[in-house]
DRENLO-406008 format. One line per 5 residues: number of its first residue (from 1); their letters; for each residue x, y, z of N, C-alpha, C. Coordinates in Angstrom, 3 decimals, m for minus. Layout:
! residues N
NUM = A = X/Y/Z/X/Y/Z/X/Y/Z ~ ...
//
This chain:
! residues 196
1 = MVERP = 21.351/m10.401/m36.882/20.711/m10.572/m35.700/19.793/m9.501/m35.732 ~ 18.455/m9.848/m35.350/17.417/m8.882/m35.084/17.429/m8.144/m33.593 ~ 17.587/m6.817/m33.590/17.579/m6.256/m32.322/16.147/m6.140/m31.660 ~ 16.040/m6.672/m30.504/14.685/m6.411/m29.745/14.582/m4.763/m29.212 ~ 13.487/m4.352/m29.465/13.208/m2.830/m29.041/13.519/m2.816/m27.501
6 = RTEKS = 14.105/m1.535/m27.062/14.409/m1.404/m25.587/12.800/m1.172/m24.963 ~ 12.674/m1.796/m23.833/11.429/m1.623/m23.195/11.376/m0.367/m22.336 ~ 10.366/0.308/m22.131/10.283/1.631/m21.354/10.542/1.135/m20.023 ~ 9.964/0.089/m19.551/10.156/m0.285/m18.195/11.697/m0.555/m17.877 ~ 12.291/m1.468/m18.417/13.707/m1.930/m18.125/14.810/m1.118/m18.684
11 = GRQGR = 14.649/m0.401/m19.838/15.718/0.282/m20.456/16.647/m0.756/m21.067 ~ 16.640/m2.156/m21.015/17.495/m2.821/m21.573/17.007/m3.495/m22.832 ~ 17.947/m3.908/m23.466/17.540/m4.877/m24.643/17.703/m6.314/m24.432 ~ 16.615/m6.932/m24.773/16.374/m8.432/m24.631/16.666/m8.807/m23.200 ~ 17.193/m9.952/m22.926/17.408/m10.426/m21.626/18.936/m10.170/m21.118
16 = GRLSS = 19.728/m9.740/m22.064/20.928/m9.285/m21.630/22.039/m10.575/m21.875 ~ 23.252/m10.319/m21.307/24.305/m11.294/m21.468/24.154/m12.340/m20.440 ~ 24.370/m13.579/m20.655/24.123/m14.791/m19.702/25.218/m14.506/m18.798 ~ 25.100/m14.783/m17.466/26.111/m14.635/m16.524/26.893/m16.059/m16.534 ~ 28.172/m15.893/m15.722/29.138/m17.065/m15.877/28.481/m18.235/m14.880
21 = LDMLP = 27.501/m17.791/m13.989/26.776/m18.743/m13.282/25.599/m19.364/m14.073 ~ 25.060/m18.739/m15.099/24.050/m19.047/m15.967/24.690/m20.038/m16.907 ~ 25.917/m19.841/m17.224/26.564/m20.758/m18.282/27.332/m21.938/m17.597 ~ 27.134/m22.121/m16.363/27.744/m23.304/m15.913/27.306/m24.738/m16.481 ~ 28.092/m25.652/m16.616/27.540/m27.007/m17.157/26.622/m27.584/m16.201
26 = EEADG = 26.053/m28.445/m16.815/25.013/m29.256/m16.049/25.608/m29.989/m14.708 ~ 26.748/m30.371/m14.770/27.296/m30.970/m13.546/27.308/m30.068/m12.316 ~ 27.195/m28.854/m12.611/27.117/m27.997/m11.382/25.621/m27.633/m11.011 ~ 24.777/m28.278/m11.400/23.301/m28.041/m11.163/23.052/m28.388/m9.619 ~ 23.790/m29.402/m9.175/23.438/m29.645/m7.737/24.100/m28.466/m6.814
31 = DLAWL = 25.189/m28.247/m7.461/25.863/m27.087/m6.543/24.992/m25.760/m6.526 ~ 24.567/m25.528/m7.760/23.612/m24.231/m7.967/22.538/m24.496/m7.135 ~ 21.803/m25.670/m6.806/20.738/m25.647/m6.007/21.039/m25.621/m4.611 ~ 22.283/m26.115/m4.229/22.656/m25.784/m3.019/22.924/m24.264/m2.635 ~ 23.568/m23.453/m3.560/23.603/m22.267/m3.584/22.550/m21.418/m3.427
36 = NEELR = 21.388/m21.756/m4.171/20.146/m21.182/m3.896/19.504/m21.302/m2.742 ~ 19.688/m22.481/m2.151/18.947/m22.653/m0.790/19.864/m21.831/0.307 ~ 21.171/m21.823/0.089/21.990/m21.101/1.062/21.647/m19.543/1.018 ~ 21.584/m19.110/m0.250/21.282/m17.664/m0.474/19.744/m17.389/0.196 ~ 18.810/m18.354/m0.160/17.468/m18.204/0.488/17.602/m18.131/2.020
41 = AGKRL = 18.309/m18.892/2.585/18.384/m19.035/3.978/18.935/m17.869/4.529 ~ 19.847/m17.212/3.781/20.363/m15.944/4.249/21.137/m15.816/5.462 ~ 21.787/m16.974/5.931/22.455/m17.085/7.295/24.051/m17.010/7.095 ~ 24.541/m16.884/5.964/25.888/m16.708/5.733/26.304/m15.695/4.903 ~ 27.683/m15.041/5.051/27.957/m14.185/4.248/28.426/m14.572/2.775
46 = QIDLL = 28.068/m13.605/1.910/28.183/m13.834/0.492/29.777/m14.352/0.268 ~ 30.655/m13.701/0.982/32.072/m14.221/0.582/32.348/m15.711/0.983 ~ 31.769/m16.115/2.082/31.806/m17.383/2.464/31.278/m18.457/1.648 ~ 29.977/m18.074/1.162/29.356/m18.888/0.048/30.079/m18.931/m1.336 ~ 30.507/m17.657/m1.581/31.451/m17.761/m2.832/32.728/m18.695/m2.651
51 = AEFNA = 33.290/m18.578/m1.557/34.351/m19.347/m1.422/34.246/m21.039/m1.527 ~ 33.145/m21.112/m0.823/32.415/m22.643/m0.581/32.102/m23.174/m2.032 ~ 31.412/m22.207/m2.824/30.762/m22.677/m4.077/32.081/m22.828/m4.945 ~ 32.917/m22.019/m5.047/34.118/m22.027/m6.188/34.771/m23.319/m5.710 ~ 34.948/m23.799/m4.400/35.754/m24.914/m3.959/34.828/m26.226/m4.458
56 = RIADR = 33.482/m26.167/m4.387/32.620/m27.145/m4.932/32.753/m27.570/m6.264 ~ 32.841/m26.258/m7.241/32.649/m26.587/m8.637/34.193/m26.867/m9.041 ~ 35.199/m26.346/m8.229/36.449/m26.762/m8.659/36.780/m28.202/m8.584 ~ 36.035/m28.855/m7.548/36.060/m30.422/m7.406/35.632/m31.027/m8.658 ~ 34.809/m30.345/m9.501/34.257/m30.873/m10.738/35.116/m30.409/m11.894
61 = GIGPI = 36.004/m29.655/m11.825/37.095/m29.200/m12.866/36.312/m27.942/m13.365 ~ 35.626/m27.160/m12.815/35.050/m26.089/m13.239/35.881/m24.653/m12.597 ~ 36.089/m23.686/m13.510/36.910/m22.599/m12.925/35.974/m21.712/m12.162 ~ 36.600/m21.053/m11.352/35.815/m20.022/m10.225/35.028/m19.052/m10.857 ~ 34.165/m18.542/m10.085/33.246/m17.544/m10.430/33.706/m16.288/m9.898
66 = SKSAF = 33.660/m15.161/m10.470/34.130/m13.744/m9.883/33.402/m13.305/m8.744 ~ 33.777/m12.335/m7.907/32.882/m11.886/m6.860/31.898/m10.952/m7.556 ~ 32.189/m10.291/m8.677/31.209/m9.469/m9.219/29.982/m10.356/m9.735 ~ 30.384/m11.356/m10.547/29.389/m12.244/m11.161/28.440/m12.703/m10.024 ~ 29.149/m13.173/m8.912/28.414/m13.841/m7.696/27.578/m12.726/m7.123
71 = SRFSV = 27.965/m11.741/m7.107/27.201/m10.629/m6.479/25.926/m10.169/m7.148 ~ 26.084/m10.010/m8.494/25.098/m9.931/m9.414/23.918/m11.037/m9.229 ~ 24.458/m12.219/m9.184/23.717/m13.362/m9.200/22.787/m13.346/m7.757 ~ 23.501/m13.052/m6.692/22.920/m12.843/m5.301/21.776/m11.893/m5.419 ~ 22.130/m10.710/m6.004/21.071/m9.682/m6.116/19.896/m9.976/m6.729
76 = RKATQ = 20.146/m10.714/m7.955/19.018/m11.216/m8.809/18.185/m12.286/m8.004 ~ 18.760/m13.063/m7.376/18.183/m14.210/m6.558/17.338/m13.488/m5.365 ~ 17.960/m12.447/m4.804/17.350/m11.814/m3.707/16.013/m11.121/m4.152 ~ 16.057/m10.526/m5.303/14.811/m9.945/m6.066/13.766/m11.044/m6.283 ~ 14.228/m12.030/m6.709/13.150/m13.289/m7.282/12.618/m13.860/m5.763
81 = FKALD = 13.528/m13.931/m4.680/12.798/m14.526/m3.418/12.022/m13.536/m2.918 ~ 12.248/m12.339/m2.972/11.402/m11.251/m2.466/9.978/m11.439/m3.203 ~ 10.136/m11.471/m4.458/8.792/m11.528/m5.173/8.172/m12.712/m5.017 ~ 8.655/m13.816/m4.834/8.025/m15.035/m4.335/7.616/m15.007/m2.920 ~ 8.099/m14.427/m1.970/7.515/m14.090/m0.721/6.269/m13.318/m0.871
86 = ETRRI = 6.449/m12.364/m1.635/5.202/m11.620/m1.742/4.126/m12.347/m2.300 ~ 4.441/m13.031/m3.324/3.240/m13.907/m3.985/2.705/m14.825/m2.807 ~ 3.583/m15.603/m1.954/3.132/m16.371/m0.959/2.307/m15.583/0.038 ~ 2.681/m14.375/0.607/1.934/m13.612/1.426/0.531/m13.287/0.741 ~ 0.445/m13.018/m0.354/m0.834/m12.573/m1.057/m1.601/m13.824/m1.105
91 = SVELA = m1.084/m15.030/m1.338/m1.839/m16.232/m1.455/m2.358/m16.619/m0.157 ~ m1.511/m16.509/1.018/m2.048/m16.754/2.311/m3.152/m15.875/2.607 ~ m2.981/m14.527/2.417/m4.123/m13.611/2.688/m5.417/m13.936/1.762 ~ m5.323/m14.413/0.661/m6.224/m14.594/m0.171/m7.051/m16.017/0.336 ~ m6.237/m16.989/0.875/m6.832/m18.212/1.433/m7.529/m17.902/2.672
96 = EMLGM = m7.021/m16.840/3.403/m7.832/m16.550/4.557/m9.119/m15.825/4.449 ~ m8.899/m15.036/3.369/m10.141/m14.147/2.998/m11.161/m15.105/2.402 ~ m10.749/m16.034/1.754/m11.954/m16.866/1.025/m12.319/m18.113/2.074 ~ m11.375/m18.415/2.837/m11.672/m19.474/3.690/m10.905/m20.692/3.115 ~ m10.539/m21.574/3.983/m9.695/m22.769/3.399/m10.749/m23.816/2.832
101 = DSADK = m11.987/m23.798/3.408/m12.997/m24.831/2.716/m13.363/m24.386/1.463 ~ m12.981/m23.320/0.925/m13.296/m22.917/m0.575/m12.153/m23.035/m1.383 ~ m11.593/m24.242/m1.696/m10.531/m24.396/m2.538/m10.972/m24.087/m3.979 ~ m12.151/m24.194/m4.496/m12.664/m24.057/m5.781/m12.412/m22.382/m5.953 ~ m13.088/m21.640/m5.047/m12.857/m20.333/m5.011/m11.427/m19.715/m5.233
106 = MTVAV = m10.454/m20.451/m4.480/m8.998/m20.168/m4.376/m8.327/m20.448/m5.698 ~ m8.781/m21.639/m6.356/m8.302/m21.912/m7.743/m8.498/m21.140/m8.735 ~ m9.854/m20.529/m8.482/m10.412/m19.543/m9.685/m9.519/m18.282/m9.583 ~ m9.295/m17.927/m8.233/m8.800/m16.609/m7.838/m7.255/m16.776/m8.490 ~ m6.518/m17.780/m8.176/m5.175/m17.923/m8.551/m5.128/m17.915/m9.945
111 = SEMLK = m6.030/m18.629/m10.573/m6.007/m18.723/m12.269/m6.130/m17.400/m12.849 ~ m7.105/m16.580/m12.368/m7.225/m15.325/m12.738/m6.097/m14.290/m12.682 ~ m5.243/m14.691/m11.371/m4.096/m13.848/m11.183/m3.119/m14.356/m12.164 ~ m2.892/m15.579/m12.469/m2.193/m15.903/m13.528/m2.366/m15.461/m14.984 ~ m3.588/m15.387/m15.194/m4.114/m14.784/m16.557/m3.664/m13.294/m16.437
116 = MAAFK = m3.902/m12.604/m15.505/m3.612/m11.129/m15.527/m2.032/m11.047/m15.511 ~ m1.373/m11.796/m14.957/0.161/m11.691/m15.207/0.631/m11.972/m16.554 ~ m0.023/m12.869/m17.173/0.228/m13.266/m18.544/m0.104/m12.173/m19.479 ~ m1.131/m11.628/m19.260/m1.668/m10.535/m19.826/m0.602/m9.286/m19.852 ~ m0.334/m8.988/m18.678/0.746/m7.817/m18.372/1.967/m8.217/m19.159
121 = LAEGG = 2.501/m9.405/m19.147/3.798/m9.846/m19.706/3.603/m9.596/m21.193 ~ 2.537/m10.061/m21.689/2.356/m9.801/m23.186/2.075/m8.497/m23.606 ~ 1.455/m7.626/m22.754/1.188/m6.449/m23.017/2.621/m5.616/m23.515 ~ 3.735/m6.118/m22.645/4.938/m5.391/m22.846/5.373/m5.522/m24.103 ~ 5.169/m6.451/m24.977/5.487/m6.857/m26.350/6.993/m7.232/m26.466
126 = DLSPK = 7.423/m7.720/m25.316/8.875/m7.968/m25.304/9.172/m9.527/m25.120 ~ 8.233/m10.193/m25.819/8.149/m11.751/m25.558/8.722/m12.615/m26.852 ~ 9.609/m13.518/m26.432/9.681/m14.406/m27.734/8.592/m15.457/m27.919 ~ 8.788/m16.082/m29.077/7.754/m16.967/m29.444/7.740/m18.312/m28.271 ~ 8.829/m18.576/m27.635/8.879/m19.476/m26.733/8.183/m18.920/m25.441
131 = DIMEL = 8.414/m17.564/m25.191/7.898/m17.063/m24.103/6.181/m17.069/m24.056 ~ 5.797/m16.814/m25.390/4.420/m16.815/m25.874/3.829/m18.130/m25.478 ~ 4.426/m19.082/m26.011/4.063/m20.567/m25.805/4.032/m21.033/m24.449 ~ 4.846/m20.540/m23.519/4.818/m20.998/m22.309/3.617/m20.265/m21.403 ~ 3.519/m19.060/m21.832/2.269/m18.180/m21.276/1.056/m18.942/m21.565
136 = SRANK = 0.950/m19.293/m22.891/m0.294/m19.894/m23.317/m0.635/m21.263/m22.593 ~ 0.547/m22.034/m22.448/0.442/m23.303/m21.814/0.152/m23.204/m20.344 ~ 0.620/m22.065/m19.699/0.439/m21.777/m18.237/m1.074/m21.369/m18.201 ~ m1.624/m20.607/m19.222/m3.167/m20.324/m19.144/m3.869/m21.557/m19.396 ~ m3.472/m22.386/m20.245/m4.270/m23.546/m20.426/m4.314/m24.441/m19.141
141 = DAVSA = m2.985/m24.476/m18.539/m3.026/m25.209/m17.065/m3.979/m24.731/m16.157 ~ m3.998/m23.367/m16.159/m4.903/m22.690/m14.948/m6.222/m22.915/m15.344 ~ m6.878/m22.842/m16.751/m8.024/m23.217/m17.090/m8.443/m24.797/m16.605 ~ m7.455/m25.583/m16.852/m7.638/m27.012/m16.499/m7.663/m27.238/m15.090 ~ m6.915/m26.521/m14.435/m7.022/m26.571/m12.858/m8.496/m26.151/m12.279
146 = QKLST = m9.103/m25.073/m12.809/m10.373/m24.579/m12.565/m11.270/m25.754/m12.716 ~ m11.292/m26.320/m13.929/m11.946/m27.484/m14.269/m12.021/m28.485/m13.104 ~ m10.808/m28.808/m12.940/m10.528/m30.142/m12.058/m11.180/m29.862/m10.686 ~ m10.976/m28.468/m10.202/m11.379/m28.110/m8.915/m12.919/m28.171/m8.884 ~ m13.717/m27.619/m9.846/m15.034/m27.752/m10.030/m15.521/m29.175/m10.069
151 = DYRRL = m14.795/m30.092/m10.776/m15.073/m31.367/m10.798/m15.048/m32.141/m9.525 ~ m13.900/m31.847/m8.753/m13.544/m32.407/m7.542/m14.775/m31.948/m6.554 ~ m15.082/m30.587/m6.587/m16.147/m30.122/m5.648/m17.490/m30.934/m5.826 ~ m17.764/m30.904/m7.189/m19.094/m31.475/m7.417/m19.040/m33.260/m6.950 ~ m17.925/m33.757/m7.257/m17.875/m35.137/m6.418/m18.024/m35.095/m5.085
156 = LEREY = m17.437/m34.225/m4.402/m17.495/m34.185/m2.845/m18.902/m33.806/m2.501 ~ m19.447/m33.022/m3.247/m21.025/m32.644/m2.871/m21.801/m33.871/m3.119 ~ m21.558/m34.608/m4.181/m22.577/m35.757/m4.465/m22.269/m36.817/m3.383 ~ m21.032/m37.049/m2.834/m20.521/m38.019/m1.972/m21.342/m37.447/m0.576 ~ m21.325/m36.355/m0.252/m21.897/m35.748/1.019/m23.414/m35.916/0.989
161 = AEQVA = m23.987/m35.643/m0.055/m25.491/m35.973/m0.320/m25.898/m37.448/m0.252 ~ m25.168/m38.399/m0.577/m25.409/m39.693/m0.429/m25.096/m40.210/0.878 ~ m24.189/m39.625/1.717/m23.944/m40.003/3.069/m25.197/m39.346/3.998 ~ m25.488/m38.112/3.519/m26.695/m37.641/4.375/m28.058/m38.404/4.073 ~ m28.220/m38.898/2.759/m29.457/m39.676/2.596/m29.354/m41.113/3.275
166 = EAAKD = m28.107/m41.543/3.173/m27.869/m42.902/3.889/m28.219/m42.809/5.451 ~ m27.827/m41.621/5.952/m27.999/m41.306/7.456/m29.576/m40.941/7.749 ~ m30.153/m40.447/6.868/m31.573/m40.101/6.931/m32.389/m41.596/6.980 ~ m32.051/m42.539/6.184/m32.643/m43.728/6.053/m32.274/m44.647/7.279 ~ m31.112/m44.463/7.757/m30.745/m45.142/9.093/m31.494/m44.435/10.339
171 = VAEIG = m31.739/m43.162/10.318/m32.551/m42.516/11.207/m33.849/m42.869/11.423 ~ m34.444/m43.068/10.190/m35.774/m43.427/9.966/m35.985/m44.968/10.481 ~ m35.100/m45.715/10.195/m35.276/m47.110/10.636/m35.142/m47.321/12.137 ~ m34.224/m46.662/12.814/m33.981/m46.580/14.206/m35.293/m46.095/14.943 ~ m35.887/m44.760/14.235/m36.885/m44.030/14.794/m38.227/m45.121/14.910
176 = KANGV = m38.368/m45.839/13.721/m39.645/m46.709/13.709/m39.445/m47.880/14.647 ~ m38.031/m48.334/14.846/m37.776/m49.477/15.661/m38.135/m49.159/17.069 ~ m37.657/m47.756/17.523/m37.919/m47.284/18.834/m39.199/m46.610/19.002 ~ m40.215/m46.683/18.142/m41.367/m46.208/18.510/m41.575/m44.414/18.421 ~ m40.659/m44.003/17.796/m40.797/m42.486/17.437/m41.930/m42.098/16.519
181 = SDEAM = m42.669/m41.175/16.907/m43.958/m40.805/16.154/m43.800/m40.535/14.768 ~ m44.670/m40.556/14.034/m44.591/m40.183/12.517/m44.248/m38.675/12.347 ~ m44.804/m37.849/13.194/m44.711/m36.448/13.312/m43.265/m35.853/13.575 ~ m42.870/m36.673/14.597/m41.343/m36.551/15.123/m40.453/m36.945/13.884 ~ m40.639/m37.974/13.298/m39.816/m38.459/12.080/m39.930/m37.656/11.026
186 = RKINQ = m41.066/m37.076/10.657/m41.102/m35.953/9.626/m40.218/m34.660/9.959 ~ m40.295/m34.332/11.184/m39.644/m33.170/11.516/m37.976/m33.387/11.409 ~ m37.530/m34.603/11.874/m36.302/m35.117/11.727/m35.676/m35.201/10.103 ~ m36.600/m35.668/9.460/m36.220/m35.797/8.139/m36.254/m34.534/7.396 ~ m37.105/m33.482/7.956/m36.939/m32.126/7.265/m35.840/m31.432/7.504
191 = RLAGI = m35.382/m31.497/8.581/m34.165/m31.147/9.261/m32.975/m31.730/8.483 ~ m33.000/m32.932/8.204/m31.789/m33.580/7.497/m31.789/m33.056/6.007 ~ m32.987/m33.137/5.580/m33.122/m32.440/4.092/m32.683/m31.153/4.223 ~ m32.881/m30.387/5.011/m32.386/m29.029/5.261/m30.713/m28.856/4.950 ~ m29.977/m29.774/5.562/m28.605/m29.857/5.503/m27.902/m30.365/4.275
196 = M = m28.969/m31.189/3.307/m28.460/m31.508/2.090/m28.281/m30.606/1.215
//
């Protein structure tokens, strides 16, 4: 077995040993999802959650989870939830800063943040080939999202220009039918052209 070097940041080798919660069979996936929701809500004591979780998996013929394993899992999840909350907070602030009408700018900003995060992870040098493949795929998806956002913006701009042109045509017909002078129609069309 090849040992992975210790990273300066974590001081740990590799990803460490899997916890008993990580090694639960697929039948317990629904119970793990329930547990994650309960931990996320943070309204119940860990000891109560552990008792109910163990009862739920016992119904499936799975042995109980120890208090220490449950506590480590809870701490790990709390850290993940905190990071997720921070990411959401930054996203909301970014959306407010850029304006909700600028989805294209938002897509570019999020894509760049994802690329920076991938670079930082790769820079650590503690990645498996699978990790590198997933980062590569995430980067590809981010670039694809940028392209889709740009294409969608262009489509909206084209549709808007067509609607304004149609409105200008309608205004011209209504103006002529109601005796609006050529000078007034020219000014109206200039104003309409200015918003196109």
